C-alpha positions as CSV (number, residue, x, y, z in Angstrom):
1,M,8.5,-18.7,-24.1
2,D,10.9,-21.7,-24.2
3,R,12.8,-22.1,-20.9
4,R,16.1,-22.3,-22.6
5,K,15.4,-19.1,-24.5
6,F,14.1,-17.5,-21.3
7,I,17.4,-17.9,-19.4
8,G,19.6,-17.5,-22.5
9,G,22.5,-15.2,-21.9
10,V,22.1,-15.2,-18.1
11,A,23.7,-18.6,-17.5
12,G,21.0,-19.8,-15.0
13,A,20.7,-19.0,-11.4
14,S,24.4,-18.7,-10.5
15,G,26.7,-18.1,-13.4
16,L,30.3,-18.1,-12.3
17,L,33.4,-16.2,-13.4
18,L,36.8,-17.0,-11.9
19,L,38.9,-13.9,-11.3
20,K,42.3,-13.2,-9.9
21,S,42.7,-12.3,-6.2
22,K,41.4,-8.7,-6.7
23,T,37.9,-8.0,-7.8
24,A,36.8,-5.3,-10.2
25,F,37.0,-2.8,-7.3
26,G,40.7,-3.5,-6.7
27,Y,40.5,-4.8,-3.1
28,E,42.0,-8.0,-1.9
29,A,39.7,-11.1,-2.1
30,N,39.7,-11.4,1.7
31,S,39.1,-7.7,2.6
32,A,35.8,-6.3,3.9
33,V,33.1,-5.6,1.3
34,R,31.8,-2.1,1.8
35,L,28.0,-2.4,1.9
36,G,25.4,0.3,1.4
37,L,21.8,-0.1,2.5
38,L,19.1,1.3,0.2
39,G,15.8,1.3,2.2
40,C,16.1,1.6,6.0
41,G,12.8,-0.1,6.8
42,N,12.1,-3.2,8.9
43,R,13.3,-5.8,6.4
44,G,16.2,-3.8,5.1
45,T,17.5,-3.2,8.6
46,A,17.1,-6.9,9.5
47,V,19.0,-8.1,6.5
48,A,21.8,-5.5,6.7
49,T,22.2,-6.4,10.4
50,S,22.6,-10.0,9.4
51,F,25.3,-9.0,6.8
52,A,27.1,-7.0,9.5
53,K,27.0,-9.8,12.1
54,N,27.4,-12.9,9.9
55,T,29.8,-11.9,7.2
56,S,33.0,-9.9,6.6
57,A,31.0,-7.1,5.0
58,R,30.9,-3.7,6.7
59,L,27.9,-1.4,6.6
60,V,29.3,2.0,5.5
61,A,26.4,3.9,3.8
62,L,22.6,4.4,4.1
63,A,20.0,5.8,1.8
64,D,16.2,6.3,2.2
65,I,13.6,8.6,0.7
66,F,12.5,9.6,4.3
67,P,14.8,11.5,6.7
68,D,13.3,9.9,9.8
69,K,14.0,6.4,8.5
70,L,17.5,7.4,7.6
71,A,18.1,8.8,11.1
72,L,16.8,5.6,12.7
73,G,19.1,3.6,10.4
74,K,22.1,5.6,11.5
75,T,21.3,5.1,15.2
76,H,20.9,1.4,14.8
77,F,23.9,0.7,12.6
78,D,26.2,3.0,14.6
79,Q,25.4,0.7,17.6
80,I,25.9,-2.4,15.5
81,N,29.2,-1.2,14.1
82,S,30.4,-0.1,17.6
83,S,29.7,-3.6,18.9
84,L,31.8,-5.0,16.0
85,G,34.7,-2.5,16.5
86,V,33.7,-0.7,13.2
87,A,33.5,3.0,12.6
88,P,30.1,4.7,12.7
89,I,28.3,5.6,9.4
90,N,30.0,8.7,7.9
91,P,27.3,11.4,7.5
92,K,28.7,12.1,4.1
93,L,27.5,8.5,3.1
94,M,23.9,9.1,4.1
95,F,21.7,9.9,1.2
96,R,18.0,11.0,1.4
97,G,15.2,11.9,-1.0
98,Y,13.9,10.4,-4.2
99,Q,17.3,10.5,-5.9
100,A,19.1,8.8,-3.0
101,F,19.5,5.6,-4.9
102,E,21.5,7.2,-7.6
103,E,23.8,9.0,-5.1
104,L,24.4,5.7,-3.2
105,A,25.0,3.8,-6.5
106,A,27.5,6.4,-7.6
107,S,29.5,6.6,-4.4
108,P,33.1,5.4,-4.8
109,D,33.1,4.4,-1.1
110,V,30.6,1.6,-1.7
111,D,31.3,-1.8,-3.3
112,A,27.8,-3.5,-3.0
113,V,24.3,-2.3,-2.4
114,Q,21.5,-4.0,-0.6
115,I,18.2,-3.0,-2.3
116,S,15.4,-3.1,0.3
117,T,13.0,-0.5,-1.1
118,P,9.3,-1.3,-1.8
119,P,8.9,-3.7,-4.8
120,W,7.7,-1.2,-7.4
121,F,11.2,0.4,-7.2
122,H,13.3,-2.7,-7.2
123,V,14.1,-2.8,-10.9
124,Q,14.8,0.9,-11.3
125,H,17.2,0.8,-8.3
126,L,18.8,-2.5,-9.5
127,D,19.4,-0.9,-12.9
128,A,21.2,2.1,-11.3
129,V,23.3,-0.2,-9.1
130,V,24.5,-2.5,-11.9
131,K,25.1,0.5,-14.2
132,A,27.4,1.9,-11.5
133,G,29.4,-1.4,-11.5
134,K,28.3,-2.3,-8.0
135,H,27.3,-5.7,-6.7
136,A,23.6,-6.0,-5.9
137,Y,21.6,-7.9,-3.3
138,C,18.0,-7.1,-4.3
139,E,15.0,-8.2,-2.3
140,K,12.2,-10.0,-4.2
141,P,10.3,-9.6,-6.3
142,L,12.2,-8.5,-9.4
143,G,9.3,-6.4,-10.6
144,V,5.6,-6.0,-10.0
145,D,4.5,-6.3,-13.6
146,V,5.8,-8.0,-16.8
147,E,7.5,-5.0,-18.2
148,Q,9.6,-4.5,-15.0
149,A,10.4,-8.2,-14.9
150,M,11.7,-8.3,-18.4
151,Q,13.8,-5.2,-17.8
152,A,15.3,-7.0,-14.8
153,L,16.2,-9.9,-17.1
154,E,18.1,-7.6,-19.3
155,I,19.9,-6.0,-16.3
156,G,20.9,-9.6,-15.4
157,K,22.4,-10.1,-18.8
158,R,24.4,-6.9,-18.5
159,A,25.6,-7.9,-15.0
160,Q,26.8,-11.4,-16.1
161,G,30.5,-11.9,-15.2
162,K,30.9,-8.3,-14.0
163,V,29.2,-8.1,-10.6
164,S,27.3,-10.4,-8.3
165,L,23.5,-10.1,-8.5
166,D,21.6,-12.0,-5.8
167,V,17.8,-12.0,-5.2
168,G,16.4,-12.3,-1.7
169,F,15.2,-15.8,-1.8
170,Q,16.8,-16.7,1.5
171,V,14.5,-19.7,2.0
172,R,16.5,-21.6,-0.6
173,S,19.5,-21.2,1.8
174,A,17.7,-22.7,4.8
175,P,19.7,-26.0,5.4
176,P,16.6,-28.2,6.0
177,I,14.8,-26.8,2.9
178,A,17.9,-27.1,0.7
179,E,18.4,-30.7,1.8
180,V,14.9,-31.9,1.1
181,V,14.9,-30.3,-2.3
182,R,18.2,-32.0,-3.1
183,R,16.7,-35.3,-2.1
184,I,13.6,-34.7,-4.3
185,H,15.8,-33.9,-7.2
186,A,17.7,-37.2,-6.5
187,G,14.5,-39.1,-6.9
188,G,13.5,-39.3,-3.2
189,V,9.8,-39.2,-3.9
190,G,9.9,-40.7,-7.4
191,K,7.9,-39.1,-10.2
192,I,6.2,-35.9,-8.9
193,A,2.4,-36.0,-9.5
194,T,1.2,-33.0,-7.7
195,I,2.1,-30.3,-5.1
196,T,0.0,-28.6,-2.5
197,A,1.2,-25.5,-0.7
198,H,-0.1,-22.6,1.4
199,Y,0.9,-19.4,3.0
200,N,-1.4,-18.3,5.8
201,A,-0.5,-15.1,7.8
202,P,-2.1,-12.4,9.9
203,A,-2.7,-9.0,8.4
204,S,0.2,-6.7,8.0
205,K,0.2,-3.7,10.4
206,Y,1.3,-0.1,10.4
207,P,1.3,2.4,13.3
208,E,-1.1,5.4,13.3
209,R,0.4,8.1,11.1
210,P,0.4,11.8,11.7
211,P,-1.2,14.0,9.1
212,M,0.5,13.6,5.7
213,S,-0.2,13.6,2.0
214,A,-2.0,10.7,0.4
215,E,1.1,10.0,-1.6
216,E,3.4,9.9,1.4
217,L,0.9,7.6,3.2
218,R,1.0,5.2,0.2
219,L,4.8,5.1,0.3
220,R,5.0,4.5,4.0
221,N,2.1,1.9,4.1
222,W,3.3,0.3,0.9
223,L,2.4,-3.3,1.9
224,W,-1.2,-2.2,1.7
225,D,-0.8,-0.8,-1.8
226,R,-1.3,-3.2,-4.7
227,T,0.8,-1.2,-7.2
228,I,3.7,-0.6,-4.9
229,S,3.8,-4.1,-3.4
230,G,2.5,-6.3,-6.2
231,D,0.0,-7.6,-3.8
232,I,0.5,-10.5,-1.3
233,L,0.9,-13.2,-4.0
234,V,3.8,-11.3,-5.6
235,E,5.4,-9.8,-2.6
236,Q,5.1,-12.4,0.2
237,N,3.7,-15.7,-1.2
238,I,6.5,-15.5,-3.8
239,H,8.8,-17.5,-1.5
240,V,6.5,-20.6,-1.8
241,I,6.2,-20.2,-5.6
242,D,9.9,-19.9,-5.8
243,L,10.5,-23.2,-3.9
244,I,7.9,-24.9,-6.2
245,N,9.7,-23.6,-9.3
246,W,13.0,-24.8,-7.8
247,I,11.6,-28.2,-7.0
248,L,10.0,-28.6,-10.5
249,Q,13.0,-26.9,-12.2
250,S,10.5,-25.0,-14.4
251,H,7.8,-22.3,-14.5
252,P,4.1,-22.9,-14.7
253,L,2.5,-23.1,-18.2
254,K,-0.9,-21.8,-17.2
255,A,-3.0,-20.9,-14.2
256,V,-6.6,-20.5,-13.0
257,A,-7.2,-18.6,-9.8
258,T,-9.6,-16.7,-7.6
259,G,-9.3,-14.4,-4.6
260,G,-10.5,-11.2,-3.2
261,R,-10.6,-8.7,-0.3
262,N,-13.1,-10.3,2.0
263,V,-12.0,-9.4,5.5
264,I,-9.4,-6.6,5.7
265,N,-10.6,-3.0,5.6
266,H,-7.5,-0.8,5.8
267,M,-6.9,2.1,3.5
268,G,-5.1,0.0,0.8
269,D,-6.3,-2.1,-2.1
270,T,-4.5,-5.4,-1.6
271,W,-6.4,-8.7,-1.5
272,D,-6.4,-10.9,1.6
273,N,-6.8,-14.3,-0.1
274,Y,-5.9,-16.2,-3.2
275,E,-6.5,-19.7,-4.5
276,V,-4.4,-20.7,-7.5
277,I,-4.1,-23.9,-9.6
278,Y,-0.9,-23.9,-11.6
279,T,-0.1,-26.4,-14.4
280,Y,3.6,-27.2,-14.9
281,P,5.3,-29.3,-17.6
282,G,4.5,-33.0,-17.4
283,D,1.0,-32.1,-16.4
284,V,2.0,-31.6,-12.8
285,R,-0.7,-29.6,-10.9
286,V,0.2,-27.3,-8.1
287,S,-2.6,-26.1,-5.7
288,F,-1.6,-23.0,-3.8
289,S,-3.7,-21.0,-1.3
290,S,-3.0,-17.9,0.7
291,T,-4.7,-15.9,3.4
292,Q,-3.5,-12.7,5.1
293,F,-6.0,-11.3,7.6
294,G,-6.9,-11.3,11.3
295,T,-4.8,-10.4,14.3
296,T,-4.5,-13.8,16.0
297,G,-0.9,-14.2,15.0
298,Y,-1.6,-17.5,13.2
299,F,1.2,-18.2,10.8
300,D,1.7,-21.4,8.7
301,V,3.7,-21.9,5.5
302,S,4.3,-25.3,3.9
303,E,4.8,-27.3,0.7
304,S,3.8,-31.0,0.3
305,V,5.3,-32.8,-2.8
306,F,3.4,-36.0,-3.7
307,G,5.4,-38.5,-5.8
308,S,5.1,-42.0,-7.0
309,T,7.2,-43.4,-4.2
310,G,6.7,-40.9,-1.4
311,L,5.7,-37.6,0.1
312,A,8.1,-34.7,0.9
313,E,7.0,-32.1,3.4
314,A,8.8,-28.7,3.7
315,P,7.1,-26.5,6.3
316,Y,8.6,-23.4,7.8
317,S,7.9,-24.9,11.2
318,G,7.7,-28.6,11.9
319,P,9.4,-31.7,10.6
320,V,11.0,-31.5,7.2
321,R,10.9,-35.0,5.9
322,I,10.2,-37.6,3.3
323,V,7.8,-40.5,4.0
324,G,7.4,-43.5,1.8
325,E,10.0,-45.8,0.2
326,N,12.9,-43.5,1.0
327,P,12.1,-42.2,4.5
328,W,14.2,-39.4,5.9
329,T,13.8,-36.6,8.5
330,W,16.0,-33.5,8.8
331,S,18.1,-33.6,11.9
332,D,20.8,-31.2,13.0
333,P,22.1,-31.4,16.6
334,A,23.2,-27.7,16.4
335,A,19.8,-26.5,15.4
336,P,16.6,-26.2,17.5
337,A,14.4,-29.2,17.3
338,P,11.6,-28.9,14.7
339,G,8.7,-27.2,16.4
340,A,10.6,-26.4,19.6
341,R,9.8,-22.7,19.1
342,P,6.6,-21.7,17.4
343,S,7.1,-20.0,14.1
344,V,5.5,-16.6,14.0
345,F,4.8,-14.1,11.3
346,A,7.6,-11.5,11.2
347,A,7.3,-8.5,9.0
348,N,11.0,-8.2,8.8
349,G,11.4,-11.8,7.7
350,A,13.4,-12.8,10.9
351,F,12.0,-16.3,11.3
352,T,13.0,-19.1,13.5
353,D,12.7,-22.9,13.4
354,N,13.5,-24.3,9.9
355,L,14.5,-20.9,8.6
356,E,16.8,-20.2,11.6
357,F,19.9,-19.9,9.4
358,A,18.3,-18.9,6.1
359,D,19.4,-15.2,6.2
360,R,22.8,-16.0,7.6
361,D,23.7,-18.6,4.9
362,K,22.2,-16.5,2.1
363,D,24.2,-13.4,3.2
364,R,27.4,-15.4,3.5
365,G,27.0,-16.8,0.1
366,F,26.6,-13.4,-1.5
367,I,29.6,-11.8,0.2
368,E,31.8,-14.9,-0.5
369,S,30.8,-14.7,-4.2
370,I,32.3,-11.2,-4.2
371,T,35.4,-11.8,-2.3
372,S,36.2,-15.0,-4.2
373,G,35.4,-13.5,-7.6
374,K,32.9,-16.3,-8.3
375,F,30.1,-14.0,-9.0
376,H,26.4,-15.0,-8.7
377,N,23.8,-14.1,-11.2
378,Q,20.3,-15.0,-9.9
379,A,18.3,-12.6,-12.2
380,A,16.8,-15.3,-14.4
381,D,15.4,-17.4,-11.6
382,G,14.3,-14.2,-9.8
383,V,12.4,-13.0,-12.9
384,Q,10.9,-16.5,-13.6
385,T,9.5,-16.7,-10.1
386,A,8.2,-13.1,-10.2
387,L,6.4,-13.8,-13.5
388,S,5.0,-17.0,-12.1
389,C,3.4,-15.1,-9.2
390,M,2.1,-12.4,-11.6
391,L,0.6,-15.2,-13.7
392,G,-1.5,-16.3,-10.7
393,R,-2.5,-12.7,-10.0
394,H,-3.5,-12.2,-13.7
395,A,-5.7,-15.3,-13.6
396,A,-7.4,-14.2,-10.4
397,E,-8.0,-10.7,-11.8
398,T,-9.5,-11.9,-15.0
399,G,-11.4,-14.9,-13.5
400,R,-10.2,-17.3,-16.3
401,E,-7.4,-19.5,-17.3
402,V,-4.3,-17.6,-18.4
403,T,-1.3,-19.1,-20.2
404,W,2.3,-18.2,-19.7
405,E,2.6,-16.8,-23.2
406,E,-0.6,-14.8,-22.9
407,H,0.6,-13.3,-19.6
408,L,3.9,-12.2,-21.1
409,E,2.1,-10.5,-23.9
410,H,-0.9,-9.0,-22.1
411,G,0.1,-8.7,-18.5
412,K,-1.2,-5.6,-16.8
413,K,1.2,-2.7,-16.3
414,Y,1.2,-1.0,-12.9
415,S,1.8,2.8,-12.9
416,L,2.9,4.4,-9.6
417,G,1.0,7.7,-9.9
418,I,3.1,9.5,-7.4
419,D,5.2,12.7,-8.0
420,L,8.4,11.6,-6.3
421,T,10.1,15.0,-6.8
422,K,8.1,16.1,-3.7
423,F,10.4,13.9,-1.6
424,T,13.7,15.8,-1.9
């Protein structure tokens, strides 16, 4: 698929539409956006807390398939709202069960919805939110298989110019990362020849569960479930692949890969390691590796961009810099010194060091796009990155080289296999 055809109709990563002082919801541009949280888990709670503390948005509604998660969410956000002088969550704006997403999307008391449900549900929930005319902040990935991703692309086309649609690639908003990418695009390392990158993390953990059905256990321990999460390459490593796509301003043309489940032995079926070689336009090779096992707490994520005149390094922790003919090192007197605090794996994505302000700046950008009327539309880039990760997964599953076109045509479909009506 030609890149221009791929993004046609969506106007790239951030299509803009200038409106008058009132948005489609009829509130003044500078008034508080009423935000609803769909999915009250670790990551959802962390991001919604950031929205409450760092933007003018106010958390007014909650939704989750599980009553206990919903109750925990209310306790937490009532405390957050109290500290901000904001009213507690109205019990009438608390929605639970498998249809909670539809009820939240339909609520006239909500302007925007943060979608932080497990990945298999992202596209279904995004569709409901956009159909309801609400702004959407959707966590990555935009789909766990090709069919879902292409549906997300169509949702993005429908949203264009009507609502803001952001995807949770907050790493792009981290000031050091954004600056080094800007310099790379300006020729800071010359012609790019190759990129190496890695994402190494300890195994994800869940508490011991009381007796429950196998279906409920899959939903609660979704990070361990290949279908619900998309596996580590699609669900977590996606941040690195997204940065590479951003740097190269394209998607991979083909991939060869391997991987497996060599160490972890929990109840799920996710893999604990991947090795992927992507080929991008211009014959640029990208070597990516991922591990996720062990309990040592070791965590290291980084990208190294090798060019004709220099090397750019963009780690989560440590110096963000360019060495070579155009030397440069990130420095911000207001931020912690690189490496001053060790970066650790955080299941809720609350990182420090170079990602210190990633969530804050990402959240502010989304809310400002709504209040200003300059709506974002990040569906195309979100889909492109999700498909890039799926391409690597496809190549690893088949044990052979897979092209972009072959993947779009023959990518595996992931079926949930859970009767959600049991969760009412």
